Backbone as numpy.savetxt, mean C-alpha at the origin, in Angstrom:
# Nx Ny Nz CAx CAy CAz Cx Cy Cz
8.97 -11.05 -0.36 8.94 -9.97 -1.33 7.63 -9.19 -1.17
6.89 -9.00 -2.27 5.82 -8.00 -2.17 4.76 -8.19 -3.24
3.55 -7.72 -2.91 2.49 -7.52 -3.89 1.86 -6.17 -3.60
1.91 -5.28 -4.57 1.31 -3.95 -4.45 0.38 -3.72 -5.64
-0.81 -3.22 -5.37 -1.72 -2.83 -6.44 -2.25 -1.43 -6.13
-2.28 -0.59 -7.15 -2.81 0.77 -7.03 -3.77 1.03 -8.16
-4.89 1.67 -7.86 -5.88 1.93 -8.90 -6.76 3.13 -8.52
-7.38 3.70 -9.54 -8.34 4.78 -9.31 -9.75 4.19 -9.33
-10.63 4.86 -8.60 -12.00 4.37 -8.45 -12.97 5.54 -8.46
-14.07 5.38 -9.16 -15.12 6.40 -9.22 -16.25 6.01 -8.28
-16.66 6.94 -7.42 -17.76 6.71 -6.49 -18.86 7.71 -6.77
-19.91 7.67 -5.98 -21.01 8.61 -6.15 -20.61 10.04 -5.81
-19.57 10.21 -5.02 -19.17 11.54 -4.57 -17.90 12.05 -5.25
-17.30 11.25 -6.14 -16.08 11.69 -6.81 -15.17 10.51 -7.13
-13.88 10.80 -7.23 -12.91 9.76 -7.53 -11.87 9.70 -6.43
-11.23 8.55 -6.31 -10.22 8.33 -5.29 -9.19 7.34 -5.80
-8.02 7.35 -5.20 -6.95 6.45 -5.59 -6.63 5.54 -4.40
-6.62 4.24 -4.64 -6.35 3.24 -3.61 -4.99 2.61 -3.83
-4.32 2.28 -2.73 -3.12 1.45 -2.77 -3.25 0.35 -1.72
-2.94 -0.87 -2.12 -2.92 -2.01 -1.22 -1.56 -2.69 -1.31
-1.08 -3.16 -0.18 0.17 -3.91 -0.14 0.08 -4.99 0.92
0.90 -6.03 0.78 1.06 -6.99 1.86 2.08 -6.42 2.85
2.43 -7.20 3.88 3.34 -6.71 4.93 4.57 -7.59 5.13
4.79 -8.55 4.25 5.86 -9.53 4.48 7.21 -9.07 3.94
8.21 -9.16 4.81 9.60 -9.00 4.42 10.26 -10.37 4.47
11.11 -10.63 3.50 11.78 -11.94 3.45 13.26 -11.72 3.17
14.01 -12.81 3.22 15.46 -12.75 3.06 16.11 -13.49 4.20
16.01 -14.82 4.16 16.53 -15.63 5.25 15.51 -15.87 6.34
14.39 -15.14 6.29 13.31 -15.29 7.28 12.07 -14.65 6.70
10.92 -14.95 7.30 9.68 -14.26 6.96 9.31 -13.37 8.13
9.03 -12.11 7.84 8.74 -11.12 8.88 7.54 -10.30 8.43
6.36 -10.60 8.98 5.12 -9.93 8.57 4.91 -8.66 9.36
5.81 -7.71 9.18 5.80 -6.52 10.02 6.32 -5.29 9.28
6.45 -5.37 7.96 7.14 -4.33 7.24 6.23 -3.32 6.57
6.29 -2.04 6.93 5.53 -1.02 6.20 6.03 -0.92 4.77
5.11 -0.82 3.81 5.48 -0.78 2.40 4.85 0.37 1.64
3.94 1.11 2.26 3.32 2.28 1.65 3.68 3.49 2.51
4.24 4.51 1.88 4.79 5.63 2.63 4.31 6.97 2.08
4.01 7.88 2.99 3.91 9.28 2.62 5.32 9.80 2.38
5.44 10.92 1.68 6.78 11.42 1.34 7.00 12.85 1.81
6.22 13.29 2.80 6.43 14.63 3.32 5.50 15.68 2.76
4.51 15.26 1.97 3.46 16.16 1.48 2.18 15.33 1.40
1.04 16.01 1.39 -0.23 15.31 1.60 -0.86 14.73 0.33
-0.28 15.01 -0.83 -0.95 14.62 -2.07 -0.28 13.46 -2.80
0.70 12.79 -2.17 1.43 11.75 -2.88 1.92 10.67 -1.93
2.01 9.46 -2.44 2.53 8.32 -1.68 3.43 7.49 -2.59
4.22 6.63 -1.97 5.06 5.72 -2.72 5.06 4.36 -2.03
5.04 3.30 -2.82 5.11 1.93 -2.31 6.21 1.21 -3.06
6.72 0.15 -2.47 7.87 -0.51 -3.07 7.69 -2.02 -3.16
8.52 -2.62 -4.01 8.70 -4.07 -4.06 10.17 -4.32 -4.33
10.72 -5.36 -3.72 12.10 -5.69 -4.01 13.00 -5.68 -2.80
14.29 -5.60 -3.07 15.35 -5.70 -2.07 15.30 -4.51 -1.12
15.03 -4.78 0.16 14.89 -3.69 1.13 16.21 -2.98 1.43
17.34 -3.60 1.10 18.62 -2.89 1.27 18.72 -1.72 0.30
17.89 -1.74 -0.75 17.77 -0.60 -1.67 16.53 0.25 -1.36
15.40 -0.40 -1.18 14.14 0.35 -1.13 14.02 1.25 0.09
14.35 0.75 1.27 14.20 1.59 2.46 15.12 2.81 2.43
16.41 2.67 2.11 17.24 3.88 2.01 16.77 4.86 0.94
16.31 4.34 -0.21 15.86 5.23 -1.27 14.59 5.97 -0.88
13.65 5.29 -0.25 12.43 5.96 0.20 12.74 6.99 1.28
13.66 6.66 2.19 14.07 7.63 3.20 14.69 8.86 2.54
15.48 8.65 1.48 16.10 9.76 0.79 15.05 10.61 0.04
14.03 9.94 -0.53 12.95 10.67 -1.20 12.22 11.56 -0.20
11.87 11.01 0.96 11.18 11.80 1.99 12.04 12.97 2.45
13.32 12.70 2.67 14.22 13.76 3.09 14.31 14.85 2.04
14.35 14.46 0.79 14.43 15.40 -0.33 13.21 16.32 -0.35
12.01 15.72 -0.25 10.78 16.52 -0.30 10.68 17.44 0.91
11.01 16.93 2.09 10.87 17.72 3.31 11.87 18.87 3.39
12.95 18.79 2.61 14.02 19.78 2.70 13.76 21.06 1.90
12.77 21.02 0.99 12.54 22.16 0.11 11.08 22.58 0.17
10.85 23.85 0.49 9.50 24.34 0.72 8.61 24.18 -0.52
9.16 24.37 -1.72 8.35 24.22 -2.93 7.87 22.79 -3.13
8.64 21.83 -2.62 8.24 20.43 -2.73 7.24 20.06 -1.63
7.57 20.39 -0.41 6.70 19.94 0.69 5.39 20.70 0.76
5.36 21.96 0.26 4.13 22.75 0.29 3.33 22.61 -1.01
3.70 21.68 -1.88 2.95 21.31 -3.09 2.94 22.40 -4.16
3.91 23.30 -4.10 4.05 24.29 -5.18 4.44 23.55 -6.47
5.34 22.60 -6.35 5.71 21.75 -7.47 4.65 20.66 -7.62
4.09 20.54 -8.80 3.03 19.57 -9.04 3.56 18.13 -8.94
2.66 17.21 -8.61 3.02 15.80 -8.46 3.71 15.25 -9.70
3.23 15.62 -10.88 3.82 15.10 -12.12 5.27 15.56 -12.27
5.55 16.81 -11.93 6.92 17.31 -11.99 7.77 16.70 -10.87
7.16 16.51 -9.71 7.86 15.88 -8.60 8.34 14.48 -8.98
7.52 13.74 -9.71 7.90 12.40 -10.13 9.19 12.45 -10.95
9.29 13.41 -11.86 10.50 13.54 -12.67 11.72 13.87 -11.81
11.53 14.72 -10.81 12.64 15.07 -9.94 13.07 13.89 -9.08
12.10 13.09 -8.64 12.43 11.90 -7.86 13.19 10.90 -8.72
12.78 10.74 -9.97 13.50 9.85 -10.88 14.95 10.28 -11.04
15.17 11.57 -11.20 16.53 12.07 -11.34 17.34 11.78 -10.07
16.71 11.98 -8.91 17.39 11.72 -7.66 17.74 10.23 -7.50
16.80 9.35 -7.87 17.07 7.92 -7.80 18.24 7.52 -8.69
18.26 8.06 -9.89 19.36 7.73 -10.80 20.69 8.34 -10.33
20.64 9.52 -9.75 21.87 10.11 -9.20 22.43 9.25 -8.07
21.53 8.62 -7.31 21.98 7.83 -6.15 22.87 6.67 -6.55
22.69 6.16 -7.77 23.46 4.99 -8.21 24.95 5.29 -8.32
25.30 6.55 -8.55 26.72 6.91 -8.69 27.46 6.88 -7.36
26.71 6.74 -6.26 27.34 6.71 -4.93 27.59 5.29 -4.44
27.26 4.29 -5.25 27.52 2.90 -4.88 28.98 2.58 -5.16
29.71 2.12 -4.15 31.12 1.78 -4.32 31.43 0.46 -3.64
32.45 -0.18 -4.11 33.02 -1.37 -3.49 31.98 -2.47 -3.22
31.15 -2.85 -4.22 30.20 -3.95 -3.99 30.92 -5.28 -3.81
30.40 -6.12 -2.93 31.01 -7.44 -2.71 30.93 -8.30 -3.97
29.92 -8.04 -4.79 29.75 -8.73 -6.07 29.21 -7.71 -7.07
29.60 -7.76 -8.34 29.12 -6.76 -9.31 27.61 -6.62 -9.36
26.89 -7.73 -9.16 25.43 -7.67 -9.21 24.85 -6.81 -8.10
25.59 -6.66 -7.00 25.09 -5.89 -5.86 25.13 -4.39 -6.12
25.74 -3.98 -7.22 25.77 -2.56 -7.57 24.52 -2.13 -8.32
23.67 -3.10 -8.67 22.46 -2.80 -9.44 21.23 -3.06 -8.58
20.29 -2.13 -8.54 19.10 -2.30 -7.71 18.19 -3.43 -8.21
17.61 -4.14 -7.27 16.57 -5.11 -7.58 15.31 -4.64 -6.87
14.66 -3.64 -7.44 13.49 -3.07 -6.78 12.68 -2.28 -7.78
11.44 -2.01 -7.40 10.54 -1.18 -8.19 9.60 -0.45 -7.24
8.96 0.58 -7.75 8.10 1.43 -6.92 6.81 1.74 -7.66
5.78 2.07 -6.88 4.57 2.72 -7.39 4.54 4.11 -6.78
4.52 5.12 -7.63 4.39 6.51 -7.19 3.00 7.00 -7.59
2.27 7.54 -6.62 0.87 7.91 -6.89 0.52 9.18 -6.15
-0.38 9.96 -6.76 -0.84 11.17 -6.11 -1.90 11.85 -6.94
-2.24 13.07 -6.54 -3.22 13.85 -7.30 -2.54 15.08 -7.88
-2.65 15.25 -9.20 -2.05 16.39 -9.89 -3.04 17.53 -9.98
-2.74 18.62 -9.30 -3.62 19.79 -9.35 -3.60 20.41 -10.74
-2.45 20.38 -11.40 -2.35 20.98 -12.73 -3.17 20.21 -13.76
-3.10 18.87 -13.68 -3.84 18.04 -14.63 -5.28 17.79 -14.19
-5.57 18.14 -12.93 -6.89 17.88 -12.35 -7.26 16.40 -12.52
-6.31 15.56 -12.18 -6.50 14.11 -12.32 -5.47 13.40 -11.46
-5.74 12.13 -11.20 -4.78 11.34 -10.45 -3.58 11.00 -11.32
-2.44 10.89 -10.65 -1.18 10.59 -11.32 -0.65 9.28 -10.77
-0.34 8.34 -11.66 0.08 7.01 -11.22 1.18 6.51 -12.16
2.31 6.10 -11.56 3.42 5.58 -12.35 4.09 4.40 -11.62
4.49 3.43 -12.43 5.44 2.42 -11.95 6.84 2.96 -12.21
7.73 2.77 -11.25 9.13 3.14 -11.43 9.95 1.87 -11.28
10.65 1.48 -12.32 11.41 0.23 -12.27 12.81 0.45 -12.82
13.73 -0.36 -12.33 15.11 -0.27 -12.78 15.30 -1.17 -13.99
15.83 -0.60 -15.06 16.12 -1.37 -16.27 17.61 -1.64 -16.34
17.95 -2.93 -16.34 19.35 -3.32 -16.28 20.12 -2.93 -17.54
19.45 -2.89 -18.69 20.14 -2.56 -19.94 20.60 -1.10 -19.95
19.71 -0.21 -19.57 20.08 1.21 -19.55 20.70 1.62 -18.23
20.58 0.74 -17.22 21.09 1.01 -15.88 20.51 2.30 -15.31
19.19 2.43 -15.46 18.49 3.61 -14.97 17.10 3.22 -14.46
16.61 4.01 -13.52 15.21 3.92 -13.14 14.38 4.66 -14.19
13.31 4.02 -14.64 12.47 4.63 -15.67 11.00 4.53 -15.24
10.16 5.48 -15.67 8.73 5.43 -15.34 7.97 4.61 -16.38
6.93 3.95 -15.93 6.05 3.19 -16.82 4.61 3.62 -16.55
3.87 3.88 -17.60 2.47 4.29 -17.44 1.62 3.13 -16.95
0.59 3.41 -16.19 -0.31 2.35 -15.72 -1.21 1.86 -16.85
-1.86 0.73 -16.59 -2.86 0.25 -17.53 -4.14 1.06 -17.37
-4.88 1.19 -18.47 -6.10 2.00 -18.46 -7.32 1.13 -18.68
-8.33 1.35 -17.84 -9.64 0.71 -17.99 -10.67 1.83 -18.07
-10.93 2.29 -19.29 -11.81 3.44 -19.43 -11.15 4.66 -18.81
-11.83 5.27 -17.85 -11.26 6.42 -17.14 -10.34 6.02 -16.01
-10.33 4.74 -15.67 -9.61 4.30 -14.48 -8.22 3.77 -14.83
-7.32 3.84 -13.84 -5.94 3.42 -13.99 -5.63 2.33 -12.97
-4.71 1.43 -13.32 -4.28 0.40 -12.38 -2.83 0.05 -12.65
-2.07 -0.16 -11.58 -0.65 -0.51 -11.70 -0.31 -1.52 -10.61
0.67 -2.36 -10.91 1.12 -3.39 -9.97 2.63 -3.39 -9.91
3.18 -3.73 -8.75 4.58 -4.12 -8.63 4.64 -5.27 -7.65
5.69 -6.07 -7.78 5.86 -7.19 -6.86 6.43 -8.41 -7.53
6.35 -9.53 -6.84 6.82 -10.80 -7.38 5.97 -11.20 -8.58
6.61 -11.81 -9.56 5.97 -12.08 -10.84 4.71 -12.92 -10.68
4.79 -14.03 -9.97 3.66 -14.94 -9.90 2.45 -14.36 -9.15
2.63 -13.75 -7.98 1.47 -13.11 -7.34 0.86 -12.00 -8.18
1.70 -11.23 -8.87 1.16 -10.16 -9.72 0.34 -10.77 -10.86
0.87 -11.81 -11.50 0.13 -12.48 -12.58 -1.20 -13.02 -12.08
-1.18 -13.63 -10.91 -2.41 -14.20 -10.35 -3.43 -13.11 -10.05
-2.98 -11.96 -9.56 -3.87 -10.85 -9.26 -4.48 -10.28 -10.53
-3.66 -10.08 -11.55 -4.16 -9.56 -12.82 -5.17 -10.53 -13.43
-4.85 -11.81 -13.38 -5.75 -12.82 -13.95 -7.09 -12.84 -13.21
-7.03 -12.82 -11.88 -8.26 -12.86 -11.10 -9.10 -11.60 -11.29
-8.45 -10.45 -11.39 -9.18 -9.21 -11.62 -9.89 -9.24 -12.97
-9.21 -9.75 -13.98 -9.83 -9.86 -15.30 -11.06 -10.76 -15.26
-10.97 -11.87 -14.51 -12.11 -12.77 -14.37 -13.28 -12.07 -13.69
-13.00 -11.29 -12.66 -14.06 -10.58 -11.95 -14.74 -9.56 -12.84
-13.97 -8.86 -13.66 -14.55 -7.87 -14.56 -15.39 -8.52 -15.64
-14.96 -9.69 -16.14 -15.73 -10.40 -17.16 -17.06 -10.90 -16.60
-17.09 -11.24 -15.33 -18.32 -11.74 -14.71 -19.41 -10.69 -14.68
-19.06 -9.42 -14.77 -20.07 -8.36 -14.72 -20.85 -8.23 -16.02
-20.31 -8.80 -17.09 -21.02 -8.90 -18.37 -21.54 -7.55 -18.87
-20.69 -6.55 -18.76 -21.00 -5.25 -19.35 -19.85 -4.88 -20.27
-20.13 -4.01 -21.24 -19.13 -3.70 -22.25 -17.90 -3.02 -21.67
-18.11 -2.06 -20.77 -17.00 -1.37 -20.15 -17.16 -1.37 -18.64
-16.81 -2.47 -17.99 -16.99 -2.54 -16.54 -16.04 -1.60 -15.82
-16.52 -1.00 -14.75 -15.66 -0.15 -13.92 -14.81 -1.03 -13.02
-13.64 -0.54 -12.68 -12.77 -1.30 -11.79 -13.41 -1.46 -10.42
-13.97 -0.37 -9.90 -14.55 -0.36 -8.57 -13.59 -1.02 -7.59
-14.00 -2.08 -6.87 -13.13 -2.74 -5.90 -12.63 -4.10 -6.39
-12.72 -4.34 -7.70 -12.22 -5.62 -8.25 -10.74 -5.83 -7.94
-9.87 -4.81 -8.05 -8.47 -5.04 -7.68 -8.29 -5.45 -6.22
-9.12 -4.89 -5.33 -9.02 -5.23 -3.91 -9.46 -6.67 -3.67
-10.53 -7.09 -4.34 -11.00 -8.47 -4.20 -9.94 -9.45 -4.70
-9.37 -9.16 -5.87 -8.34 -10.03 -6.42 -7.11 -10.06 -5.50
-6.72 -8.91 -5.00 -5.57 -8.83 -4.09 -5.80 -9.71 -2.86
-6.98 -9.59 -2.24 -7.28 -10.35 -1.03 -7.27 -11.85 -1.30
-7.84 -12.27 -2.41 -7.90 -13.70 -2.71 -6.50 -14.27 -2.94
-5.64 -13.52 -3.61 -4.27 -13.99 -3.85 -3.48 -14.00 -2.54
-3.63 -12.96 -1.73 -2.90 -12.87 -0.47 -3.25 -14.01 0.47
-4.52 -14.36 0.54 -4.97 -15.39 1.49 -4.97 -16.80 0.91
-4.56 -16.94 -0.34 -4.57 -18.27 -0.97 -3.48 -19.18 -0.40
-2.45 -18.58 0.21 -1.30 -19.32 0.76 -0.54 -20.08 -0.32
-0.66 -19.63 -1.56 0.08 -20.26 -2.67 1.44 -19.61 -2.90
1.63 -18.42 -2.29 2.83 -17.66 -2.59 3.55 -17.33 -1.28
4.66 -17.98 -1.05 5.38 -17.86 0.22 5.88 -16.44 0.48
6.19 -15.70 -0.55 6.85 -14.41 -0.37 5.90 -13.25 -0.12
4.59 -13.50 -0.05 3.66 -12.45 0.35 2.86 -12.92 1.55
2.51 -12.02 2.42 1.76 -12.41 3.61 1.59 -11.25 4.56
1.06 -11.55 5.73 0.80 -10.52 6.72 -0.47 -9.76 6.42
-0.77 -8.78 7.27 -1.99 -7.98 7.10 -1.85 -7.04 5.91
-2.94 -6.82 5.18 -2.89 -5.82 4.09 -2.64 -4.43 4.64
-2.02 -3.61 3.83 -1.87 -2.19 4.12 -2.71 -1.41 3.13
-3.44 -0.42 3.63 -4.42 0.30 2.80 -4.20 1.80 2.93
-4.08 2.46 1.80 -3.94 3.92 1.77 -4.78 4.47 0.63
-5.37 5.64 0.87 -6.14 6.31 -0.17 -5.63 7.74 -0.35
-5.67 8.19 -1.61 -5.40 9.60 -1.95 -6.68 10.17 -2.53
-7.02 11.38 -2.12 -8.29 11.99 -2.52 -8.07 13.16 -3.48
-9.16 13.54 -4.13 -9.11 14.67 -5.05 -8.83 15.99 -4.33
-9.10 16.06 -3.03 -8.78 17.27 -2.27 -7.32 17.27 -1.83
-6.51 16.38 -2.43 -5.06 16.37 -2.28 -4.61 16.05 -0.86
-5.31 15.10 -0.26 -4.93 14.58 1.04 -4.90 13.05 0.97
-4.12 12.46 1.85 -4.03 11.00 1.88 -4.39 10.50 3.27
-4.73 9.22 3.34 -5.08 8.61 4.61 -4.67 7.15 4.62
-3.95 6.73 5.67 -3.66 5.32 5.90 -4.79 4.75 6.77
-5.24 3.54 6.44 -6.37 2.94 7.17 -5.94 1.69 7.93
-6.55 1.51 9.09 -6.40 0.26 9.81 -7.16 -0.84 9.08
-6.79 -2.09 9.38 -7.38 -3.25 8.70 -7.76 -4.30 9.74
-8.98 -4.81 9.66 -9.37 -5.94 10.51 -8.65 -7.19 10.01
-7.95 -7.88 10.94 -7.13 -9.03 10.52 -6.83 -9.92 11.73
-6.69 -11.23 11.55 -6.82 -12.00 10.30 -8.27 -12.30 9.98
-8.56 -12.71 8.74 -9.95 -12.90 8.33 -10.53 -14.25 8.73
-9.68 -15.19 9.15 -10.14 -16.56 9.39 -10.42 -16.84 10.87
-10.67 -15.79 11.64 -11.04 -15.94 13.05 -12.33 -15.18 13.29
-13.05 -15.49 14.39 -14.27 -14.72 14.68 -13.99 -13.23 14.80
-15.00 -12.44 14.48 -14.84 -10.98 14.45 -14.29 -10.42 15.75
-14.74 -10.96 16.87 -14.30 -10.44 18.17 -12.83 -10.72 18.45
-12.27 -11.69 17.75 -10.86 -12.04 17.95 -9.93 -11.34 16.97
-10.50 -10.61 16.02 -9.67 -9.91 15.06 -9.02 -8.68 15.70
-7.80 -8.39 15.26 -7.15 -7.16 15.66 -7.29 -6.12 14.58
-6.80 -4.92 14.87 -6.71 -3.86 13.87 -5.23 -3.64 13.58
-4.85 -3.81 12.32 -3.47 -3.64 11.90 -3.33 -2.36 11.09
-2.29 -1.61 11.37 -2.01 -0.39 10.62 -0.61 -0.47 10.03
-0.56 -0.52 8.71 0.72 -0.59 7.99 1.59 -1.74 8.49
0.95 -2.88 8.75 1.66 -4.10 9.10 1.75 -4.39 10.58
1.44 -3.42 11.43 1.57 -3.61 12.88 0.21 -3.66 13.56
0.07 -4.61 14.48 -1.19 -4.72 15.22 -1.27 -3.63 16.29
-2.38 -2.90 16.29 -2.56 -1.85 17.28 -2.83 -2.45 18.65
-2.30 -1.79 19.68 -2.62 -2.18 21.05 -4.00 -1.64 21.42
-4.60 -2.21 22.44 -5.96 -1.81 22.82 -6.02 -0.35 23.25
-4.88 0.21 23.67 -4.85 1.60 24.13 -4.61 2.59 22.99
-4.33 2.08 21.80 -4.01 2.96 20.68 -5.27 3.29 19.89
-5.45 4.58 19.62 -6.65 5.06 18.95 -6.24 5.78 17.66
-6.84 5.38 16.55 -6.56 6.05 15.29 -7.20 7.44 15.28
-6.64 8.33 14.46 -7.16 9.69 14.42 -8.35 9.84 13.50
-8.86 8.73 12.99 -10.11 8.71 12.22 -10.79 7.38 12.51
-12.11 7.27 12.37 -12.82 6.07 12.85 -13.01 4.97 11.82
-12.43 5.06 10.64 -12.72 4.10 9.59 -11.67 3.01 9.51
-12.15 1.75 9.49 -11.27 0.57 9.43 -11.72 -0.29 8.27
-10.76 -0.83 7.54 -11.03 -1.58 6.31 -11.22 -3.06 6.61
-12.28 -3.62 6.03 -12.54 -5.06 6.10 -12.18 -5.66 4.74
-11.05 -6.39 4.63 -10.63 -6.89 3.33 -11.52 -7.99 2.77
-12.26 -8.67 3.65 -13.17 -9.73 3.19 -14.30 -9.13 2.36
-14.83 -7.99 2.81 -15.94 -7.33 2.15 -15.49 -6.16 1.29
-14.21 -5.83 1.32 -13.63 -4.68 0.62 -14.40 -3.40 0.94
-14.68 -3.20 2.22 -15.41 -2.02 2.65 -14.75 -1.39 3.87
-14.97 -0.08 4.03 -14.56 0.63 5.22 -15.73 0.70 6.19
-15.45 0.41 7.46 -16.48 0.44 8.48 -16.11 1.44 9.57
-17.14 2.08 10.12 -16.93 2.99 11.23 -16.62 2.17 12.47
-15.51 2.47 13.15 -15.10 1.74 14.34 -15.13 2.67 15.55
-15.73 2.20 16.61 -15.88 3.01 17.82 -14.60 2.93 18.66
-13.79 3.98 18.61 -12.58 4.06 19.41 -12.80 4.85 20.70
-14.05 5.13 21.06 -14.33 5.98 22.20 -13.87 5.31 23.50
-13.60 6.11 24.54 -13.19 5.54 25.84 -14.22 4.57 26.40
-15.52 4.87 26.21 -16.56 3.98 26.74 -16.48 2.61 26.07
-16.29 2.62 24.77 -16.22 1.35 24.06 -15.02 0.54 24.52
-13.87 1.20 24.67 -12.67 0.49 25.10 -12.79 0.01 26.55
-13.45 0.82 27.40 -13.66 0.41 28.78 -14.59 -0.79 28.85
-15.66 -0.80 28.05 -16.57 -1.93 28.03 -15.88 -3.20 27.53
-15.01 -3.03 26.52 -14.28 -4.18 26.00 -13.33 -4.74 27.06
-12.69 -3.84 27.83 -11.78 -4.28 28.88 -12.54 -5.02 29.98
-13.72 -4.50 30.35 -14.54 -5.16 31.37 -14.98 -6.55 30.89
-15.41 -6.63 29.63 -15.83 -7.92 29.08 -14.68 -8.92 29.09
-13.48 -8.45 28.77 -12.31 -9.33 28.77 -12.00 -9.81 30.19
-12.08 -8.89 31.16 -11.82 -9.24 32.56 -12.84 -10.26 33.06
-14.12 -10.03 32.73 -15.16 -10.97 33.14 -14.95 -12.35 32.54
-14.51 -12.37 31.29 -14.26 -13.64 30.63 -13.13 -14.39 31.32
-12.08 -13.66 31.74 -10.96 -14.29 32.43 -11.39 -14.82 33.79
-12.20 -14.02 34.49 -12.69 -14.46 35.81 -13.54 -15.72 35.66
-14.40 -15.74 34.67 -15.26 -16.92 34.44 -14.43 -18.15 34.12
-13.39 -17.96 33.31 -12.52 -19.07 32.95 -11.80 -19.63 34.17
-11.25 -18.72 35.01 -10.52 -19.16 36.19 -11.46 -19.87 37.17
-12.70 -19.42 37.23 -13.66 -20.02 38.16 -14.02 -21.45 37.80
-13.83 -21.83 36.56 -14.18 -23.18 36.12 -13.11 -24.20 36.48
-11.93 -23.73 36.88 -10.83 -24.66 37.21 -10.82 -24.98 38.70
């Protein structure tokens, strides 16, 4: 299943919105390769999911197709807050196209979403949980929790979410101030829960995305796994390990252990030196046999 956390953060240069997710897909197998945070065809909004992928992937594909098909949506003429309402209507309309389920329960979605972006009209970040309510048989929005000026929302399996909320609360209490800022406490709690190995349904490399006040988003690579020497770590992007020949279009890579972004040298010289070092190491190893 899934663990997703989204929150706003105040820095010295402004505010930003973070989203973190695990990469594990389950359902008869564990597959640590699934993207869970998606752009939707415009630069100021993202969506992440938790739940049954037979629902979530088609619905997210339909959301992206919807936004990309209309110039007012894809060019950000329609504000993020209004877009959320239109997406909700589209999600609920989609339910009327379900026919001939093998079991009645299969006609009802088992999934939830986090929709996040920057609202130019409100001049503030916009964050909503979208969940299906079985009683009303509709997708409905839920407001995030508020910590002073900051917002935080979670979706995912009940136990990992509870553990993350509990750990984040402990971290904030340790600061011993009346109104502690969230800062990177959600990221620390997320990392500790993900790597605790207590929850079978979450795993794989973290996925990291940020939305900025200038109405742009960025997906970040992640150094992973954390329990090996630094030189043996790979860079994972949205669940997939990058090959040595693949270069990101920006130099910043996230270290989940320290909850920081680091400048990474993707230059040809750096990659050539790394390849030479690897070749020398192989030659040295073969020479010892």
